[in-house]
N, C-alpha and C positions, 0 to 999 in steps of 0.2 A: 764354323767357317763363316767369314764375313760375307756380306751380300756381294754377289758377283754381278758385274755389269756386262761382261764380255768374256769369251773364251780366253782372251788375252790376259785376263786377271788370274787364270788358273796357273798354279805353280808347275803342274805337270806339263802344260803347254810351253811355259817359259823355259823350263829345263830342256825340253825336246827341241825348242827353237835354237838354243845355244848349241846343242849337239849337231843339229842340221847345218848351222853356219860353220862349225868346225869341220864337218865332213866336206862341205862345199870347198873349203880352203884346201883340205887334204887331197881330194881327188884331182885337183888341178895339177898335182905333181906326179900322178900316175902315168905310166907309159901310154903312148898313143894307141898301142895295140889293145888296151883295156877300155877304150872309149865306149864301145858298145857292149862291153861285158861288165866287169866289176864296177867301173865308174858309173855306168847307167844304173846298175842294181843298187849301189849305195845311195845314189842321188834319189832314186824312187823310194827306197825304203825309209830314208831319213825324212823325206817330204810326207810320206804316208803317215808317219807318227803324228805330226802337227795337223795334217789335214783331217785325220780321223778324230782327233780330240776336238777339233773345231766343229766338224760335222755332227758329232755326237752331242755336243753342247747345244747345237741349234735344233735338235730334235724335240726337246722339252718333255720327253718321256724317259723316265729312269731306265727302263729295260733297254730301250734303243740306245741311250747314251752309254750305258754299260757295255753293250755289244760293240759299239764303235771304239770304246776304250780298250776292249779286248783285242780288237784288230790292231790298234796302235801298239799294244804290248807285244803282239806277235811280230810286228815290224821291228821293234827294238831287239827282240831275240834274233831276227834275221840280220840286223846290223852287227850284232855281236859275232855271228858266224862270219860275216863279211870281213870284219876286222881280223879274224883268225886267218881267213884266206889271204888278206893283204900281208899279214905277218909271214905266212908260209911262202908267199911269192917273193918276199924280200922287199916289199914296197914300204913297210914300216918296220921299226925295230921293236924289240921286246918291251922297252921302257914306254914307248908311245902306245903300244898295244895295251899294256896294263893300265895306263892312264885312261884310255878310252873305254876299256872294259869297266872300270870303276864308274865312269860317267854314264854308261849304259845302265849299269846296275842301279845307280842313283835315280835315273829316269824311271826305271821299272818300279822302284820302291815308291817314288812319289805318285806314279800313276796307280799303283795298287792301293795307295791311301785314298786317292780320289774315288776309285771304284768302291772301296769299302764305305766311304762317305755316301755315295749314291745309293748303295744297297740299304744303308741305315735310313736314309731320307725316304726311300721308297717304303720301307717297313713302317715308318712313322707317319705315313700319309693318311 
């Protein structure tokens, strides 16, 4: 992995940021009745992913960084469930759901790769 200057250089953070922006656009179209429910939950979960990747990066200790990445990964799974809820409530169609499911899985895969890299770097310390 090339020398990283900032968490903004991490591919997992970049992918999660794209997903967060997409969710931000999506939830603007949800019913007003979901403002303090699903909208709030999706906003917080999507922000949690990028926030935790950034915070972990700033810890400078492999174990702490890995733990924050695990929290971020949990938030990605939470988002996947929230997309299912949006589908079940009729706020999104199946095609959109499948697109976002793939995006979430892609983010998880990239994040898992970063976690694997951190574990390897820790072992080679």
